[in-house]
C-alpha angles and dihedrals in degrees: 000000000000094000094048092047092047091051089049091050091049094051090046091049094050088051090050091049091054091052100042113023095175089065095056093120090057091050090051091051090052089050093051092046095046098086091046094049095048091069119077088201088089093060101031107021128231102272108112090207092058092045091052091049092044092048095044089047092055091044089053091050089051084074087078084085091066091054087048092058088051093052092047088055090055091045095054094056089082096038134084122247110290115262136157091253109121094231094055091045090050092052089053092046093051098043103103096205094049093042092050089048090054093047091051092045089055094042090052093051090052092049087053092051090050090049092055092054090061108034129030119257090253087070099037100042097069091049090049088054091062085068086081088053091051093046090051093047089048092049091050100045103032107024091039097231118156118241119205124226093260089055092053091051090049090052091051095047094047092051094041089050092052089049091052092049090051093048090055099043118114116204113234137156109272092186092079 
């Protein structure tokens, strides 16, 4: 991947040099940095165990998105139906509960994207699925929504399945 990224960066830099000759020194610096930037080992190291821990941690932090959705649900209780009218949009933007929920939702999505740059989707997806477990628990304990027996069983099975996957996961270097 590093060689391909380096070649792409080199082609881009050559095009940029043709368009903006005064910035040749910036282009040369980018060419020199391209091979180093193409390797994630600078940011995350080469140890597969640590990459697994980092990726799983980021995937877990992506569950903030679920809490954000719950907070948005709480926030809309006192808000009018969403519409493109400036007054309504201002009410949403100034509601601290809804705004916090939106920020957690966006932050969780960014953590999820970061996780996918470190570990494959086969590792991250089971952790992402537990967002539903977290949202169900949040809805039950914080929003006081009733969960039926079937929903409790589903929560248990989803969580147990993730634990079984985690127990059988073998760290490896996914870069190769």
